[in-house]
Rosetta silent file (secondary structure, phi, psi, omega in degrees, C-alpha in Angstrom):
SEQUENCE: MKIAVPVKDNNQIDAHFGHCAFYQIYEISSNQVVSVTKMDSPQGCGCKSNIAEVFEQEGVKLMIAGGIGDGAIQKLNTHGISVVRNCTGDVTELVTRYLDGDLKDGGHTCNAHAEGHTCNH
SCORE:     score description
SCORE:     0.000 S_00000001
   1 L     0.000  148.240  175.521   -7.785   -3.495  -84.607 S_00000001
   2 E  -123.171  142.928  179.229   -5.111   -5.454  -82.768 S_00000001
   3 E  -120.160  130.369  176.308   -4.162   -5.232  -79.085 S_00000001
   4 E  -104.255  140.072  178.263   -0.797   -6.435  -77.732 S_00000001
   5 E  -135.825  126.402  175.827   -0.370   -7.571  -74.129 S_00000001
   6 E   -74.284  129.890 -171.888    2.940   -8.597  -72.460 S_00000001
   7 E  -123.475  142.706  167.731    2.406  -11.958  -70.780 S_00000001
   8 E  -112.286 -176.278 -178.415    4.176  -14.058  -68.179 S_00000001
   9 H   -54.026  159.872  179.256    3.240  -17.587  -67.198 S_00000001
  10 H    54.738   35.972  171.470   -0.357  -18.505  -66.284 S_00000001
  11 H    61.295   25.963  177.552   -1.912  -15.813  -68.534 S_00000001
  12 E   -96.756  144.346  176.725   -0.975  -12.938  -66.208 S_00000001
  13 E   -66.520  140.674  179.254    0.149   -9.551  -67.516 S_00000001
  14 L   -79.995  138.697 -177.847    3.859   -8.994  -67.011 S_00000001
  15 L   -70.753  -15.436  179.063    4.726   -6.129  -64.639 S_00000001
  16 E  -135.333  104.703 -171.103    7.494   -4.924  -66.993 S_00000001
  17 H   -53.332  -38.925 -175.532    6.551   -4.927  -70.662 S_00000001
  18 H   -75.306   -6.291 -177.866   10.132   -5.070  -71.974 S_00000001
  19 H  -121.035   18.068 -174.930   11.018   -8.220  -70.050 S_00000001
  20 L   -70.972  161.124  177.165    7.953  -10.355  -70.714 S_00000001
  21 L   -70.063  -40.733  179.262    8.063  -14.015  -71.740 S_00000001
  22 E  -165.323  174.319  175.373    5.915  -13.326  -74.826 S_00000001
  23 E  -115.035  145.931  168.349    3.110  -11.141  -76.163 S_00000001
  24 E  -105.532  132.319  179.627   -0.445  -12.134  -76.928 S_00000001
  25 E  -109.796  117.561 -179.341   -1.925  -10.302  -79.894 S_00000001
  26 E  -100.001  122.078  174.570   -5.719   -9.992  -79.802 S_00000001
  27 E   -93.188  128.534 -174.290   -7.456   -9.263  -83.101 S_00000001
  28 E  -114.816  134.890  172.859  -10.679   -7.327  -82.564 S_00000001
  29 E  -141.923  133.934 -178.069  -13.633   -6.981  -84.932 S_00000001
  30 L    51.333   40.856  177.783  -17.017   -5.467  -84.034 S_00000001
  31 L    62.107   24.856  178.137  -15.757   -5.047  -80.449 S_00000001
  32 E  -129.347  146.438  174.784  -15.205   -8.828  -80.119 S_00000001
  33 E   -73.778  123.052  178.992  -12.015  -10.911  -79.959 S_00000001
  34 E  -106.083  -21.142  175.117  -11.806  -12.900  -83.194 S_00000001
  35 E  -161.593  156.573  176.556   -8.329  -14.407  -82.732 S_00000001
  36 E  -134.045  127.155  176.876   -5.400  -14.565  -80.340 S_00000001
  37 E  -124.611  154.587  179.202   -1.836  -15.256  -81.442 S_00000001
  38 E   -99.770  135.882  177.122    1.385  -15.597  -79.494 S_00000001
  39 E  -125.809  126.953  178.162    4.426  -13.475  -80.419 S_00000001
  40 E   -63.661  146.987  178.732    7.862  -14.134  -78.963 S_00000001
  41 L   -87.423  136.213  175.747    9.432  -11.261  -77.047 S_00000001
  42 L   -68.362  156.164  177.935   12.744   -9.873  -78.356 S_00000001
  43 L   -71.574  144.781  175.941   15.730  -10.117  -76.032 S_00000001
  44 L    94.221 -178.424 -177.666   16.554   -7.072  -73.955 S_00000001
  45 L   -65.760  139.832 -177.198   14.658   -4.041  -72.823 S_00000001
  46 H   -59.585  -38.420 -178.067   11.507   -3.264  -74.795 S_00000001
  47 H   -72.795  -15.542 -179.986   12.394    0.366  -75.532 S_00000001
  48 H  -105.125    2.219  178.344   15.722   -0.721  -77.038 S_00000001
  49 L   -97.937 -177.289  177.851   14.306   -3.548  -79.150 S_00000001
  50 L   -97.550   18.179 -173.311   12.477   -3.421  -82.471 S_00000001
  51 H   -62.098  -34.372  179.131    9.160   -4.495  -80.926 S_00000001
  52 H   -63.184  -41.893  178.119    7.394   -1.205  -81.754 S_00000001
  53 H   -64.512  -41.993  178.970    8.255   -1.635  -85.445 S_00000001
  54 H   -62.756  -45.634  177.890    7.113   -5.258  -85.363 S_00000001
  55 H   -59.296  -44.654  179.733    3.829   -4.285  -83.725 S_00000001
  56 H   -59.464  -44.778  178.835    3.253   -1.567  -86.312 S_00000001
  57 H   -62.450  -32.065 -179.515    3.876   -4.055  -89.151 S_00000001
  58 H   -83.344   -6.806  179.213    1.414   -6.474  -87.518 S_00000001
  59 L    87.434   16.151  177.725   -1.286   -3.775  -87.250 S_00000001
  60 E   -69.402  132.869  179.593   -1.202   -3.395  -83.456 S_00000001
  61 E  -117.444  -11.745 -177.338   -2.884   -0.141  -82.367 S_00000001
  62 E  -145.260  138.348  171.923   -2.972   -0.605  -78.565 S_00000001
  63 E  -114.796  124.254  170.458   -0.663   -1.990  -75.868 S_00000001
  64 E   -98.008  119.503 -171.470   -2.191   -2.961  -72.541 S_00000001
  65 L  -127.906  158.926  168.468    0.753   -2.912  -70.135 S_00000001
  66 L   -85.423 -106.850  174.446    1.712   -3.357  -66.520 S_00000001
  67 E   -85.104  139.299  179.757    4.825   -1.314  -65.842 S_00000001
  68 L  -157.304  140.714 -178.033    6.279    0.599  -68.776 S_00000001
  69 E   -88.924  165.804  179.698    8.719    3.495  -69.043 S_00000001
  70 H   -59.926  -40.242  179.662    8.386    6.820  -70.820 S_00000001
  71 H   -60.130  -43.349  179.061   10.936    5.831  -73.484 S_00000001
  72 H   -66.640  -40.868  178.957    8.949    2.751  -74.424 S_00000001
  73 H   -62.551  -44.809  179.460    5.688    4.701  -74.483 S_00000001
  74 H   -61.786  -41.828  179.829    7.198    7.345  -76.748 S_00000001
  75 H   -64.610  -44.226  178.171    8.588    4.693  -79.094 S_00000001
  76 H   -63.108  -46.028  179.176    5.236    2.892  -79.267 S_00000001
  77 H   -58.576  -39.706  178.366    3.369    6.185  -79.801 S_00000001
  78 H   -59.068  -28.542 -179.596    5.747    7.082  -82.653 S_00000001
  79 L   -98.820   18.184  174.480    4.614    3.872  -84.356 S_00000001
  80 L    78.297   22.583 -176.682    0.919    4.655  -83.899 S_00000001
  81 L  -113.782  120.419  175.260    0.401    2.489  -80.817 S_00000001
  82 E   -81.084  159.030 -177.805   -1.495    3.831  -77.786 S_00000001
  83 E  -131.282  133.302  169.835   -0.705    2.498  -74.301 S_00000001
  84 E  -109.711  116.337 -172.731   -2.896    1.727  -71.280 S_00000001
  85 L   -99.408  166.429  171.880   -0.551    1.478  -68.252 S_00000001
  86 L    64.228   36.405  178.666   -0.538   -0.029  -64.765 S_00000001
  87 L   -92.046  147.651  177.035   -2.741   -3.014  -65.488 S_00000001
  88 L  -137.008  153.254  173.428   -2.631   -6.185  -63.406 S_00000001
  89 L   111.489 -162.129 -177.413   -4.259   -9.588  -63.633 S_00000001
  90 E   -70.793  128.283 -174.280   -5.420  -12.037  -66.275 S_00000001
  91 H   -66.647  -35.417  178.180   -4.738  -10.728  -69.795 S_00000001
  92 H   -63.853  -42.388  177.011   -7.946  -12.102  -71.301 S_00000001
  93 H   -64.667  -37.603  178.886   -9.988  -10.335  -68.613 S_00000001
  94 H   -63.889  -42.961  177.952   -8.033   -7.100  -69.201 S_00000001
  95 H   -63.007  -43.426  178.381   -8.821   -7.161  -72.928 S_00000001
  96 H   -60.831  -44.299  178.250  -12.500   -7.826  -72.152 S_00000001
  97 H   -61.715  -39.764  177.621  -12.542   -4.918  -69.687 S_00000001
  98 H   -62.344  -46.705 -178.941  -10.976   -2.650  -72.322 S_00000001
  99 H   -64.050  -30.135  178.116  -13.587   -3.639  -74.902 S_00000001
 100 L   -81.859   -3.105 -178.573  -16.320   -3.010  -72.312 S_00000001
 101 L    79.075   17.884 -173.910  -14.909    0.487  -71.658 S_00000001
 102 L  -109.186   13.810  179.933  -13.953   -0.471  -68.103 S_00000001
 103 L  -123.642  118.874 -176.749  -10.137   -0.301  -68.357 S_00000001
 104 L  -117.541  154.649  177.057   -8.449    3.081  -67.961 S_00000001
 105 L   -63.515  134.481 -178.298   -4.820    4.199  -68.083 S_00000001
 106 L   -79.222  -15.266  173.651   -3.218    4.185  -64.610 S_00000001
 107 L    80.451    4.206 -179.546   -1.120    7.284  -65.338 S_00000001
 108 L  -117.642  145.340  175.234    2.219    6.064  -63.904 S_00000001
 109 L  -122.487  159.795  174.675    5.402    5.056  -65.709 S_00000001
 110 E   -75.454  143.640 -179.007    8.520    3.224  -64.592 S_00000001
 111 L  -117.112    1.888 -176.655   11.485    5.492  -63.931 S_00000001
 112 L  -131.357  150.028  177.673   14.288    2.962  -63.443 S_00000001
 113 L  -129.833   24.679 -178.794   16.069    0.389  -65.560 S_00000001
 114 L   -72.261  155.456  176.519   18.476   -1.003  -62.981 S_00000001
 115 L   -57.140  132.952  179.869   19.146   -4.730  -62.702 S_00000001
 116 L    78.162   10.009 -179.032   16.492   -6.305  -60.510 S_00000001
 117 L   -57.726  133.973  170.470   14.196   -3.262  -60.911 S_00000001
 118 L  -127.769  143.467 -178.517   10.668   -3.740  -59.656 S_00000001
 119 L   -90.188  138.254  177.973    7.872   -1.246  -60.088 S_00000001
 120 L  -127.456   72.277 -177.214    5.948   -0.066  -57.065 S_00000001
 121 L   -92.280    0.000    0.000    3.076    1.997  -58.473 S_00000001
């Protein structure tokens, strides 16, 4: 299984998945991380890019996200990718928490795409 996480500088999860600097792709085997690769983020909003198709081709089955909108979630789901929303903090720790069964979906989505939008969940 592979897990994608939108990342900003200093290994922190990006608060808006579609505007991240890059993605880290964690390959999981026997509930352990076996490799981590960096994937450049496409330009523009995540729900309007081809990132869901790229993730599907790469075998990604889960996105751990900070803020993410309904459109992006639907697009990811269409490509067989589940989403855990409203996560904050160090991405390596978030993946570890998920593997330990200690990371749950926050249940909130972003509702705005205006310039300068910030999520306040």
